[in-house]
C-alpha positions in Angstrom: -41.9 33.5 -12.2 -38.4 32.4 -13.1 -37.0 35.0 -10.7 -39.2 33.7 -7.9 -38.1 30.1 -8.5 -34.4 31.1 -8.7 -34.8 33.0 -5.4 -36.3 29.9 -3.7 -33.5 27.8 -4.9 -30.9 30.2 -3.5 -32.7 30.2 -0.2 -32.8 26.4 -0.1 -29.1 26.1 -1.0 -28.2 28.7 1.7 -30.3 26.8 4.2 -28.6 23.5 3.5 -25.2 25.2 3.6 -26.0 26.7 7.0 -27.3 23.4 8.3 -24.1 21.7 7.3 -22.0 24.3 8.9 -24.0 24.0 12.1 -23.6 20.2 12.1 -19.8 20.6 11.5 -19.5 23.0 14.4 -21.2 20.6 16.7 -19.0 17.7 15.7 -15.9 19.9 16.0 -16.8 20.4 19.7 -17.3 16.6 20.2 -14.0 15.8 18.5 -12.2 18.3 20.7 -13.9 16.8 23.8 -12.9 13.3 22.6 -9.2 14.3 22.3 -9.2 15.9 25.8 -11.2 13.2 27.6 -10.6 9.8 26.1 -8.7 7.5 28.4 -7.3 4.3 26.9 -8.1 1.0 28.6 -4.8 -0.5 29.7 -3.7 -3.5 31.7 -2.2 -3.3 35.1 1.4 -3.7 33.9 0.9 -0.9 31.4 -0.5 1.4 34.0 2.5 0.9 36.3 4.9 1.8 33.5 3.0 5.0 32.8 3.0 6.2 36.4 6.5 7.6 36.1 5.8 9.5 32.9 2.5 11.0 34.1 3.8 13.8 36.3 6.4 14.8 33.6 3.9 15.7 30.9 1.1 16.9 33.3 3.3 19.5 35.0 4.3 21.0 31.7 0.7 21.5 30.4 -0.5 25.0 29.9 -3.1 25.7 32.6 -3.4 29.5 31.8 -6.9 28.7 30.4 -8.5 26.2 32.8 -12.0 27.0 31.6 -11.3 26.2 28.0 -8.8 23.2 28.3 -10.7 20.9 30.7 -8.2 18.1 30.1 -9.1 14.7 31.7 -6.4 13.0 33.7 -4.5 10.4 31.6 -6.1 11.7 28.4 -4.6 9.4 25.8 -4.4 11.7 22.8 -3.3 14.7 24.8 -0.3 12.6 25.9 0.4 11.5 22.4 0.2 15.1 21.1 2.4 16.3 24.0 5.1 13.7 23.1 5.0 14.7 19.4 5.5 18.3 20.3 8.3 17.4 22.8 10.2 15.5 20.2 12.1 18.3 18.5 13.8 15.9 16.1 10.5 14.7 14.5 10.1 15.9 11.0 6.5 14.8 10.6 4.1 16.0 13.3 1.1 13.7 12.8 -1.5 12.8 15.4 -2.9 9.4 14.6 -6.5 8.7 15.9 -7.8 5.2 16.1 -11.4 4.9 14.9 -12.1 2.1 17.3 -11.4 4.5 20.2 -14.1 6.8 18.8 -16.5 3.9 18.7 -16.0 2.9 22.3 -15.8 6.5 23.6 -18.5 7.3 26.2 -18.7 10.9 27.4 -19.6 11.6 31.0 -22.6 13.7 29.9 -25.7 11.5 29.9 -27.5 13.5 27.3 -24.9 12.5 24.7 -26.1 8.9 24.2 -24.2 6.8 21.7 -22.2 9.9 20.6 -19.1 7.8 19.8 -20.8 5.8 17.0 -22.5 8.9 15.6 -19.1 10.7 15.5 -17.6 7.7 13.8 -20.3 7.7 11.1 -20.0 11.4 10.5 -16.2 11.2 10.1 -16.5 8.2 7.7 -19.1 9.8 5.5 -17.7 13.4 5.4 -14.0 12.7 5.7 -12.7 14.9 2.9 -15.0 17.8 3.9 -14.1 17.9 7.6 -10.5 16.9 7.7 -9.1 20.4 7.2 -11.4 21.9 9.8 -10.6 19.2 12.3 -6.9 19.7 11.8 -7.4 23.4 12.8 -8.9 22.3 16.1 -5.9 20.0 16.7 -3.6 22.8 15.8 -5.3 25.0 18.5 -5.0 22.3 21.1 -1.3 21.7 20.2 -0.6 25.4 20.7 -2.3 25.3 24.1 -0.2 22.3 25.4 3.0 23.3 23.7 5.8 22.1 26.0 8.4 24.4 24.5 7.0 27.9 24.9 9.9 29.6 23.1 9.4 27.5 19.9 6.5 27.6 17.5 4.4 24.5 17.2 4.5 24.2 13.4 2.0 22.4 11.3 0.3 19.4 13.0 -1.5 16.9 10.8 -4.4 14.7 11.8 -4.9 11.1 10.5 -7.5 8.5 11.2 -7.0 4.8 10.8 -8.4 1.3 11.6 -11.5 1.6 9.5 -11.8 -1.9 8.0 -15.4 -3.0 8.6 -15.9 -3.4 4.8 -13.2 -3.7 2.2 -14.1 -2.5 -1.3 -12.7 -3.8 -4.5 -11.1 -1.4 -7.0 -13.7 -2.1 -9.7 -16.6 -1.2 -7.3 -15.4 2.3 -6.6 -17.8 4.9 -8.0 -18.3 8.7 -7.7 -21.2 8.2 -5.2 -18.8 7.5 -2.4 -16.5 10.5 -3.1 -15.1 12.0 0.0 -15.9 9.0 2.2 -13.5 7.0 4.2 -13.0 3.5 2.6 -10.7 0.5 2.7 -9.3 -1.1 -0.5 -7.2 -4.2 -0.9 -4.7 -4.7 -3.8 -1.1 -5.3 -4.9 1.5 -2.5 -5.3 2.9 -2.6 -8.9 4.7 0.8 -9.0 6.1 3.3 -6.6 7.4 6.8 -7.4 10.2 8.8 -5.8 9.5 10.7 -2.5 9.1 14.3 -3.5 8.1 17.5 -1.7 4.6 18.7 -2.2 3.4 22.2 -1.7 0.4 22.2 0.6 0.3 25.8 2.1 1.9 28.4 -0.1 2.9 32.0 0.6 2.8 34.5 -2.3 4.3 37.9 -2.7 2.5 40.5 -4.8 5.0 41.9 -7.2 3.2 45.2 -7.5 2.7 46.3 -3.8 5.0 43.8 -2.0 2.2 42.4 0.2 2.7 38.7 1.3 -0.3 36.4 1.5 0.2 33.3 3.7 -1.8 30.1 3.9 -2.9 29.7 0.3 -4.0 26.1 0.1 -2.9 23.8 -2.7 -5.1 20.9 -3.7 -3.3 18.7 -6.2 -2.7 21.8 -8.5 -0.8 25.0 -8.4 -3.2 27.7 -7.1 -2.4 31.4 -6.9 -4.5 34.0 -5.0 -7.4 35.4 -6.9 -6.8 39.0 -5.9 -4.4 41.0 -3.8 -6.1 41.9 -0.4 -4.5 45.3 -0.4 -7.0 48.1 -0.9 -4.7 50.2 -3.2 -3.7 47.2 -5.3 -5.8 45.2 -7.7 -3.2 42.7 -8.8 -4.6 39.4 -10.0 -1.8 37.9 -12.1 1.7 39.0 -11.0 2.7 36.8 -8.1 6.0 35.3 -6.7 6.2 32.1 -4.6 7.9 32.7 -1.2 9.5 29.3 -0.5 10.8 30.3 3.0 7.3 30.8 4.3 5.6 28.0 2.4 4.9 24.6 3.9 5.9 21.4 2.1 5.2 17.7 3.0 6.7 14.4 1.8 4.6 13.1 -1.2 4.7 9.7 -3.0 2.4 8.1 -5.5 2.0 4.3 -5.8 0.0 2.2 -8.3 -2.4 -0.3 -6.8 -3.6 -3.2 -8.8 -6.6 -5.5 -8.2 -5.6 -8.9 -6.9 -6.0 -11.5 -9.7 -8.1 -13.8 -7.6 -10.6 -11.1 -6.9 -11.2 -10.0 -10.6 -14.1 -11.6 -12.4 -13.4 -14.1 -15.3 -12.5 -12.6 -18.6 -11.6 -9.1 -17.3 -8.3 -7.3 -16.8 -7.3 -6.3 -13.3 -8.1 -2.7 -12.5 -5.5 -0.1 -11.4 -5.7 3.0 -9.3 -3.2 5.6 -8.0 -2.8 6.0 -4.3 -1.3 9.2 -2.8 0.8 8.9 0.3 1.9 11.8 2.5 3.9 12.5 5.7 5.1 9.5 7.6 3.6 6.7 5.5 5.7 7.5 2.4 8.2 4.9 1.4 6.7 2.2 3.6 5.6 -0.2 0.8 7.4 -1.6 -2.2 6.5 -3.2 -5.5 4.9 -6.6 -4.9 3.4 -5.9 -1.5 -0.2 -6.8 -0.9 -1.7 -4.2 1.2 -5.0 -2.8 2.6 -5.3 1.0 2.1 -7.6 3.0 4.3 -8.2 6.5 3.0 -10.5 8.8 1.1 -11.7 8.5 -2.5 -10.9 11.7 -4.4 -10.8 13.0 -7.9 -7.7 14.7 -9.5 -7.2 16.3 -12.9 -6.1 13.7 -15.5 -3.8 16.3 -17.1 -0.8 16.7 -14.9 -1.0 20.1 -13.1 1.7 19.5 -10.4 4.3 21.6 -12.0 6.3 24.7 -11.5 4.7 28.1 -11.9 4.4 29.2 -15.5 5.2 25.8 -17.0 2.7 24.0 -19.1 2.8 20.3 -19.7 3.8 19.3 -23.2 0.4 17.5 -23.8 -1.5 20.6 -22.9 0.8 22.9 -24.9 0.4 20.7 -27.9 -3.4 20.9 -27.7 -3.3 24.7 -27.3 -1.2 25.0 -30.5 -3.7 22.9 -32.4 -6.6 25.0 -31.4 -4.9 28.2 -32.5 -4.0 26.8 -35.9 -5.7 28.4 -38.9 -6.4 25.0 -40.3 -8.9 24.4 -37.5 -10.9 27.4 -38.6 -11.2 26.3 -42.2 -11.6 22.6 -41.7 -13.6 22.6 -38.5 -13.0 20.8 -35.2 -12.7 17.0 -35.1 -12.7 15.0 -31.9 -12.9 15.9 -28.2 -9.3 17.0 -28.2 -10.0 19.8 -30.7 -12.8 21.4 -28.6 -10.9 21.0 -25.3 -13.1 18.5 -23.6 -10.1 16.6 -22.5 -9.2 19.4 -20.1 -12.3 18.6 -18.1 -11.4 15.0 -17.6 -10.6 13.7 -14.0 -9.7 10.4 -12.6 -10.4 8.6 -9.3 -7.6 8.4 -6.8 -7.2 7.4 -3.2 -5.7 9.7 -0.6 -4.2 7.2 2.0 -4.4 7.5 5.7 -3.2 4.0 6.7 -1.4 1.1 5.0 -1.4 -2.4 6.3 0.7 -5.1 4.7 -0.9 -8.5 4.2 2.2 -10.5 3.2 4.8 -9.2 5.7 6.6 -12.0 7.6 7.1 -11.4 11.3 10.6 -11.9 12.7 11.5 -13.2 16.2 11.1 -9.7 17.7 9.1 -7.2 15.8 7.4 -3.9 16.4 3.7 -3.4 15.8 3.3 0.1 14.4 -0.4 0.3 15.2 -0.2 -0.6 18.9 3.4 0.6 19.3 4.2 -2.6 21.3 7.3 -4.8 20.9 6.1 -8.3 20.0 8.2 -11.3 21.1 7.1 -14.2 18.9 8.7 -16.8 21.2 6.3 -15.8 24.0 3.3 -16.1 21.6 4.4 -19.6 20.6 4.5 -20.7 24.2 0.7 -20.0 24.8 -1.6 -23.0 25.5 -3.5 -22.6 22.2 -0.4 -23.5 20.2 0.5 -26.7 22.2 -0.1 -28.8 19.0 2.6 -26.9 17.3 5.1 -27.7 20.1 4.1 -31.3 19.8 5.0 -31.4 16.1 8.3 -29.6 16.8 9.3 -32.3 19.4 8.1 -35.2 17.2 11.0 -37.3 15.7 9.4 -37.2 12.2 8.7 -33.4 12.2 9.6 -32.9 8.5 7.5 -35.9 7.4 4.4 -34.6 9.3 4.8 -31.1 7.8 5.5 -32.4 4.3 2.1 -34.2 4.4 0.4 -30.9 4.9 1.9 -29.5 1.7 -0.6 -29.6 -1.2 -3.0 -32.1 0.6 -5.0 -32.5 -2.7 -2.1 -34.3 -4.3 -1.5 -37.9 -3.3 2.0 -39.1 -2.5 5.1 -37.4 -3.8 6.4 -36.9 -0.2 10.0 -36.2 -1.3 8.9 -33.4 -3.6 6.7 -31.9 -0.8 9.7 -32.0 1.5 11.7 -30.1 -1.0 8.9 -27.5 -1.3 8.8 -27.3 2.5 12.6 -26.6 2.7 12.4 -24.1 -0.1 9.6 -22.1 1.7 11.5 -22.3 4.9 14.7 -21.1 3.3 18.3 -21.1 4.4 20.7 -18.6 5.9 22.6 -16.1 3.8 26.3 -16.1 4.4 28.4 -13.0 3.7 32.1 -13.0 4.2 34.9 -10.7 3.1 35.6 -12.9 0.1 32.3 -14.2 -1.1 28.5 -14.1 -0.6 26.4 -17.3 -0.5 22.7 -17.0 -1.1 20.3 -18.6 1.4 17.4 -19.1 -0.9 16.8 -22.5 -2.5 16.0 -22.9 -6.2 13.9 -26.0 -7.1 13.1 -27.6 -10.5 10.4 -30.2 -11.1 10.4 -32.2 -14.3 7.5 -34.6 -15.0 5.2 -36.2 -17.4 2.0 -34.3 -18.4 -0.8 -34.7 -15.9 1.3 -35.4 -12.8 0.1 -32.3 -10.8 3.2 -30.1 -11.2 1.2 -27.0 -11.7 -0.9 -27.8 -8.6 2.2 -27.8 -6.4 3.3 -24.4 -7.8 -0.2 -23.0 -7.2 -0.3 -24.3 -3.6 3.1 -22.7 -2.9 2.0 -19.4 -4.5 -1.2 -19.3 -2.3 0.5 -20.5 0.9 3.7 -18.5 1.0 3.5 -15.0 2.5 5.1 -13.4 -0.6 4.9 -15.3 -3.9 4.3 -14.7 -7.6 3.0 -17.2 -10.2 3.8 -16.8 -13.9 4.0 -18.9 -17.0 7.2 -19.2 -19.0 5.6 -19.0 -22.4 3.9 -15.7 -21.7 6.8 -14.1 -19.9 9.4 -11.9 -21.4 12.8 -10.8 -20.1 11.4 -7.4 -19.2 8.4 -9.0 -17.5 10.6 -11.2 -15.3 13.2 -8.6 -14.4 12.2 -4.9 -15.0 10.9 -2.7 -17.7 11.8 0.9 -18.5 9.0 3.2 -19.6 8.1 6.9 -19.3 5.9 8.1 -16.6 2.8 9.7 -18.2 2.3 12.3 -15.4 5.9 13.5 -14.7 7.5 12.6 -18.0 10.5 10.9 -16.2 12.0 7.5 -17.2 11.1 5.0 -14.5 11.6 1.3 -13.9 8.6 -1.0 -13.5 9.2 -4.1 -11.5 8.9 -7.6 -13.0 8.0 -10.9 -11.4 11.4 -11.5 -9.7 11.3 -8.1 -8.1 7.7 -8.6 -7.0 8.9 -11.8 -5.3 11.8 -10.2 -3.5 12.4 -12.1 -0.2 9.7 -14.6 -1.4 9.1 -17.2 -4.1 8.8 -16.9 -7.8 6.9 -19.8 -9.3 7.5 -20.3 -13.1 5.4 -22.9 -14.9 6.3 -24.2 -18.4 9.9 -23.2 -17.7 11.1 -25.0 -20.8 8.8 -23.1 -23.1 10.6 -19.8 -22.5 12.5 -18.2 -25.4 16.2 -18.4 -25.1 16.7 -14.6 -25.1 14.2 -14.3 -22.2 15.7 -17.1 -20.3 19.1 -15.6 -20.2 17.7 -12.6 -18.2 17.2 -14.6 -15.1 20.7 -16.1 -14.9 22.0 -13.2 -12.7 18.9 -13.2 -10.6 19.1 -16.9 -9.7 22.7 -16.9 -8.6 23.7 -13.3 -7.6 20.1 -12.4 -6.6 20.4 -9.0 -8.3 19.1 -7.5 -11.6 21.4 -5.1 -13.4 19.6 -2.6 -15.7 21.5 -0.3 -18.2 19.1 1.3 -20.6 17.4 4.6 -21.4 19.9 6.5 -19.3 19.2 4.4 -16.2 21.9 2.3 -14.6 20.8 0.5 -11.5 21.2 -2.8 -9.7 18.0 -4.1 -8.1 17.4 -6.8 -5.5 15.8 -10.1 -6.6 16.3 -12.1 -3.4 13.8 -14.8 -4.4 13.7 -18.5 -4.6 12.7 -19.9 -8.0 10.3 -22.8 -8.2 10.2 -24.0 -11.9 8.2 -26.8 -13.5 8.8 -28.1 -17.0 7.9 -31.0 -19.2 10.4 -33.5 -20.7 12.0 -32.7 -24.0 10.5 -35.8 -25.8 7.0 -35.6 -24.2 7.6 -38.3 -21.6 10.6 -38.8 -19.3 13.1 -41.4 -20.5 14.7 -43.2 -17.6 17.5 -44.4 -19.8 18.8 -40.9 -20.3 20.3 -38.4 -17.8 18.3 -35.6 -16.3 20.1 -33.0 -18.5 19.2 -35.0 -21.6 15.5 -35.1 -20.7 15.0 -31.3 -20.3 15.3 -28.5 -22.7 17.3 -26.3 -20.3 20.9 -25.3 -21.0 23.6 -26.4 -18.5 24.4 -22.8 -17.2 20.8 -22.5 -16.0 20.7 -26.0 -14.6 23.7 -25.3 -12.4 21.7 -22.6 -10.7 19.1 -25.0 -9.3 19.7 -26.7 -6.0 17.0 -29.4 -6.0 15.8 -31.5 -8.9 12.8 -33.8 -8.8 11.0 -36.0 -11.4 7.4 -36.9 -11.4 6.8 -40.0 -13.5 3.4 -41.3 -14.8 4.4 -44.9 -14.6 2.0 -47.9 -15.1 1.1 -49.1 -11.6 -2.3 -50.4 -10.7 -1.9 -50.0 -6.9 -0.7 -46.4 -7.3 -3.5 -45.5 -9.7 -6.1 -47.0 -7.3 -4.8 -45.0 -4.4 -4.9 -41.8 -6.5 -8.5 -42.6 -7.6 -9.6 -43.3 -4.0 -8.0 -40.1 -2.8 -9.8 -38.0 -5.5 -13.1 -39.6 -4.8 -12.9 -39.1 -1.0 -11.8 -35.5 -1.5 -14.7 -34.7 -3.8 -17.2 -36.5 -1.6 -16.4 -34.2 1.2 -14.5 -36.8 3.3 -11.1 -36.2 4.8 -8.4 -37.2 2.4 -5.7 -39.5 3.7 -2.3 -40.1 2.3 -1.9 -43.9 2.0 
């Protein structure tokens, strides 16, 4: 009876496997048809620009197999692939496919109704399972349209992007969505060096000399199971042939949950993100990004190592298991029985990265649409006429200052200073000196005068800003900390608040409550805008081009108008000299002022529009 049940289970598994392979073959054909037939919808001006380039790539296509190619005229992705192959100086050959194009794709065959959305759902749900097979189809297509016949095509990678219908939080990721295409939002806290990763290895059998190519490596060093030669049964003795192996650029970043999205009373979650090919080294510590990719699992014990090397943590456990004391005393804990070797952790394999806090310059380049953007032309559109009216108004700064922290009544001068600090100045570099363009601002006021609210507003409004408290911040937390990477064992630097706020604003509340030894660490960052680190064998100078917005309380509890500003604050003179703007917020006894503040708060909480009187 048991044999019959086991036989039925095997037949069922084989049937499901065959059904999945059949579906995959069908979707492979549709993907190949999509790449050959999709025509991008363009404006009239873009069509005129492409008329000159059309004949160049069309004449060089390989038409030796007309029955198999069937390339549609102006096929968008065939043109992209042709340009990638034609660029001999390109190191990373990556074909990027927009998921929106798959959704709007309508084949000419009437029987394939709504095939674009079905292909979109299939790729989204089975991304990890089908990406390698789809890349093989792209590789075949690249060899057919290779413009340089005398040169090999090389490895062509396939990447999908623009899947952002629903954005997951880091704490909601579970094993049930493994292998699916997802989008996650977070903040980059750590970046590793760009290193070569072995993806396709070539091994040489040391017994018969046979070379085995195309051994795939998936986040661990994998050798062939057995030599394919009939006269050789080697299963252990292999040598890696570097000349015939394929390496790609690899980088790992640490993504942290945004503090505003984490529930109360819980620590922000962290997760590693793996970057490959052309998206490596595109983000830095402090960037807020949306990562589109695939949820995968990787071994928690580091296995990305040289052949024959064993990590120290694994070697230490192996020695413990072989000790005679374990035999006499028995095994204690999961480390003794080796359960830790089975542990894995969730990770994200990234396909696309979009920055959320990147400031646009006057002329920028959109990497997704590959179009040069002229911001001056955008500002001249009719929808932004109100912005031009404010720019031509004689009291432009006053109008904009009233928009800063609208929940706070009055304090127009302080709001003007915050506006100028967020706008910033111009850095001047000459042969003799360097003058910073960022403005440092200090606010001193009595308790309950909404100093922290101004800092919170600046932190939420500025494209790149960090909020921290002086009492809970250390010198390493503000500048940079040195620690050992648990995976690689190298000594690395972890960015602090000032590095996160590079080319942005660092808001420090309770600035006077900082310890003296921690406060000294930001002297260099405020004036020279650099951070020098010399510890643990690391000597580096890091950029900290950030404006500092500090808020503190008076030394004696309340501000004494009979004393100078320096006498009222618990800040040493060398640090005071690094601030450019000083403001005081006094809680004076004034019936009219208190009435206006009360009316402003009541109207704001009642849902009416608050007006500055």
